[in-house]
N, C-alpha and C positions, 0 to 999 in steps of 0.2 A: 660509176665511181663518183665520189663526192669530193670536190676540191674546195679548198679555202685559201685565199690569199690575204695575209694579215700584215698590216703596217703598224709598227710599234714605235712610240715616242717615249724615250726614257730620259730622265733627268741626268745631267752631266755627272753629278756627284754619285749617281747610282750605277753607272755603266760598268764599273769594275766588278760589282757584285752581280749585276744582271747577266752578263755574258756567261759565266760558269753555271749560274742557276738555270739559264735557258738551255744550255747544252745538256745539263743533267735532266731537265724536263724532257727534252727531245729524246733522249735515250730511253726514258720511261715510256713515253708515248709510242715509240717504235716497238716496244715489247707488247703493246696491245694487239690482239688478234685482228682487229679491223683496220689498223693503221698500215697503209702501204708505203707512205713516204712522209718525211717530216724534215724539211730543209730550213736552216736558220742562216740569214744573211745580214750583212751590214751595208748601209748606204755609203757609197763612195764620196758623196758630197756633204752629207749632213751627219755629223758624228753621233747625234742623238737618235737617229732613225735606224730601225732594224726591220727585217721582213721575215715572215715565215710562209712557206708553201707546204700545206698539209694535204695529204691525199688519204682518204678513207675508202673502204670497200663500198660503203653506202651511207646514207644519212643516218641510219640506225646506229652504225658503228661510231659516227661522230657524236651522236646523242649519248651513247654509252661512255665515250671518252669524257664527256662533260660531267658525268655522274661519278667518276672515279676519285678516290681519295687524293691521289697525287695531283690531280687537276685542281681540286679545292686548296690543297696545301700550297701550290704554286701561286694561285690567286692571292692567298693570304700573305705569303712571303713577299710578293712584289707590289702589293697595293700602294705603298708609299713611293715607289720608284718611277711612277709614270708622270709625264708632263700633262698639262690640262687636256691636250688633244687625245691623250691616252692611246687608243688604237682604233683601227678600222678593219673590218673583216668583210671580204667580198666572197660570196659563194658563187662558184662557176660550174659550168658543165663542159666537159671536154668536146672538142671538135677534131683537133689533130694534136696528138702527143708524140713527140719524138723519143725514141729509145736510144739514139746515138749518144755515146759517151757515158752511158749508165754503168 
């Protein structure tokens, strides 16, 4: 599996638009055949910081995701909403993944 941990930094004035747009994007990504999980979370201490945990079948599925129209549309829609730090994405490999609570 291919895991991506993403940290997002959003401008305060864009948060109200960003949250529903990100939820809509999550729903689209979850419909992709190679996407196994797409979680969207908000930081409890920093109101401008959000996180995504994305799990794809493999790296090819993630690459296919990047080439889809809804991915390009989301990038275009949100391009002015980011703080200068924008985002960071960490690619990881699973060692132990819990299924409890799923």
